[in-house]
C-alpha positions as CSV (number, residue, x, y, z in Angstrom):
1,M,123.6,84.7,137.2
2,T,122.8,88.4,136.4
3,A,125.0,88.2,133.3
4,I,123.0,85.1,132.0
5,N,119.7,86.8,132.6
6,T,120.9,89.9,130.8
7,R,122.1,87.8,127.8
8,N,118.7,86.0,127.8
9,N,116.8,89.2,127.9
10,A,119.0,90.7,125.1
11,S,118.4,87.6,123.0
12,T,114.7,87.7,123.6
13,Q,114.6,91.4,122.7
14,S,116.6,90.7,119.5
15,V,114.2,88.0,118.4
16,K,111.2,90.4,119.1
17,V,112.9,93.1,117.1
18,E,113.6,90.7,114.1
19,A,110.0,89.5,114.1
20,H,108.8,93.1,114.2
21,Q,111.1,94.0,111.3
22,R,109.9,91.0,109.2
23,A,106.2,92.1,109.8
24,V,107.0,95.7,108.9
25,G,108.9,94.4,105.8
26,E,105.8,92.3,104.7
27,E,103.6,95.3,105.2
28,D,105.9,97.5,103.1
29,E,106.0,94.8,100.4
30,N,102.2,94.6,100.4
31,K,101.9,98.4,100.1
32,I,104.3,98.4,97.1
33,I,102.3,95.7,95.4
34,E,99.1,97.6,96.1
35,E,100.6,100.7,94.6
36,A,101.8,98.8,91.5
37,L,98.3,97.5,91.0
38,K,96.9,101.0,91.2
39,I,99.3,102.2,88.7
40,L,98.6,99.4,86.3
41,E,94.8,99.8,86.7
42,S,95.1,103.6,86.1
43,R,97.0,102.9,82.9
44,M,94.4,100.5,81.8
45,R,91.4,102.6,82.6
46,Y,89.2,103.8,79.7
47,T,90.1,107.2,78.5
48,V,89.5,108.9,75.1
49,E,93.3,109.5,74.6
50,T,94.7,106.2,75.7
51,E,94.1,103.0,73.9
52,I,94.9,99.9,75.9
53,F,95.3,96.2,75.2
54,T,97.3,97.1,72.1
55,S,99.6,94.3,73.5
56,P,98.5,91.1,75.1
57,D,101.5,91.5,77.3
58,H,99.8,94.4,79.2
59,T,96.9,92.1,80.0
60,R,99.1,89.2,81.0
61,K,101.1,91.4,83.4
62,F,98.0,92.9,84.9
63,L,96.4,89.5,85.5
64,Q,99.7,88.0,86.8
65,L,99.7,90.7,89.5
66,K,96.0,90.3,90.3
67,L,95.7,86.5,90.3
68,S,99.0,84.7,90.8
69,G,99.9,83.6,94.2
70,L,96.3,83.3,95.5
71,E,95.5,80.2,97.5
72,H,92.0,80.0,96.0
73,E,90.6,80.1,92.5
74,V,89.2,83.4,91.3
75,F,87.3,83.9,88.1
76,S,87.6,87.4,86.7
77,V,86.3,89.3,83.6
78,L,87.8,92.2,81.8
79,F,84.9,94.2,80.2
80,L,85.9,96.0,77.1
81,D,84.3,98.6,74.7
82,N,84.1,98.1,71.0
83,R,87.7,99.4,70.6
84,H,88.9,96.9,73.2
85,R,89.6,99.5,75.8
86,L,89.1,98.5,79.4
87,I,85.7,99.5,80.9
88,A,86.0,97.5,84.1
89,F,87.8,94.5,85.7
90,E,85.8,92.4,88.1
91,E,86.6,89.4,90.2
92,M,83.2,87.7,89.7
93,F,83.5,84.3,91.4
94,R,85.7,83.0,94.2
95,G,86.2,79.3,94.7
96,T,88.4,76.8,96.6
97,I,91.9,75.5,95.9
98,D,90.7,73.5,92.9
99,G,87.7,75.2,91.4
100,A,85.1,78.0,91.3
101,S,81.5,77.9,90.3
102,V,80.9,80.2,87.4
103,H,77.4,81.4,86.5
104,P,77.0,82.5,82.9
105,R,73.8,84.5,83.7
106,E,75.8,86.7,86.2
107,V,78.5,87.3,83.6
108,V,75.9,88.3,81.0
109,K,74.2,90.6,83.4
110,T,77.4,92.4,84.4
111,A,78.4,92.7,80.7
112,L,75.1,94.5,80.0
113,V,75.5,96.7,83.1
114,H,78.9,97.8,81.7
115,N,77.6,98.0,78.1
116,A,80.6,95.9,77.1
117,A,81.2,94.9,73.5
118,A,83.8,92.3,74.3
119,V,85.3,90.4,77.3
120,I,88.5,88.7,78.3
121,L,87.9,85.9,80.8
122,A,90.5,85.0,83.3
123,H,91.1,82.7,86.2
124,N,93.9,81.3,88.2
125,H,95.0,77.8,89.1
126,P,96.4,77.9,92.6
127,S,98.4,74.8,91.9
128,G,100.5,76.8,89.4
129,V,99.7,74.5,86.5
130,A,98.0,76.7,83.9
131,E,96.9,74.0,81.6
132,P,93.1,74.3,80.7
133,S,91.0,71.6,82.0
134,R,87.9,70.1,80.3
135,A,85.8,72.1,82.8
136,D,87.7,75.3,81.7
137,E,86.9,74.5,78.0
138,A,83.3,73.7,78.8
139,I,82.6,76.9,80.8
140,T,84.4,79.0,78.1
141,Q,82.1,77.6,75.5
142,R,79.0,78.2,77.6
143,L,80.0,81.8,78.3
144,K,80.8,82.4,74.7
145,E,77.3,81.1,73.7
146,A,75.5,83.0,76.4
147,L,77.4,86.3,75.7
148,A,76.8,85.9,71.9
149,L,73.1,86.1,72.5
150,V,73.6,89.8,73.6
151,D,76.3,90.6,71.0
152,V,79.3,90.4,73.4
153,R,82.4,88.7,72.0
154,V,84.7,86.6,74.1
155,L,88.2,87.5,72.9
156,D,90.2,85.1,75.1
157,H,90.2,83.1,78.3
158,L,93.5,83.4,80.2
159,I,94.6,80.9,82.8
160,V,97.1,82.2,85.3
161,G,99.5,79.8,87.0
162,S,103.3,79.8,87.1
163,E,102.8,80.9,83.5
164,I,99.8,82.3,81.6
165,V,98.0,80.2,79.0
166,S,95.8,81.8,76.4
167,M,93.0,79.6,75.2
168,A,92.6,81.7,72.1
169,E,96.2,81.1,71.2
170,R,95.6,77.4,71.5
171,G,92.6,77.6,69.2
172,L,90.1,76.7,72.0
173,I,87.9,79.8,71.6
């Protein structure tokens, strides 16, 4: 009987250790991802010596890290200067699994606060399907019109899913 209890205790201990190791592993992975994001953000920060967004690939990788895998929709804006260098990245609106309410007035206000000359709009589709919806096309047009009133150009609207779709590349901007 004692041998059985000892085996059960050892088995229970083993399960607890494995669960602890998995939790520690996830924490380590999250720390690595956080550090990777910090490195990408620091590389994309506005500096006189460094020009960024020379390649759309940099933007795509940054947004993939920031927005993919989220279980809710997030609408973000990259605010750029007149040489298309990053001034700021802001997650402006958070929604549910299938949409987010976007308010053009708030985007315009934030663009003015940052003294942005241009923006890149971005949001994720938690479903993984990155195809632009009619609502995506409509809000992009509304934002383009509202921002044009204060001389801020919309360069692109990227949709992040299992892939990243550029509305500019599709001629929708």
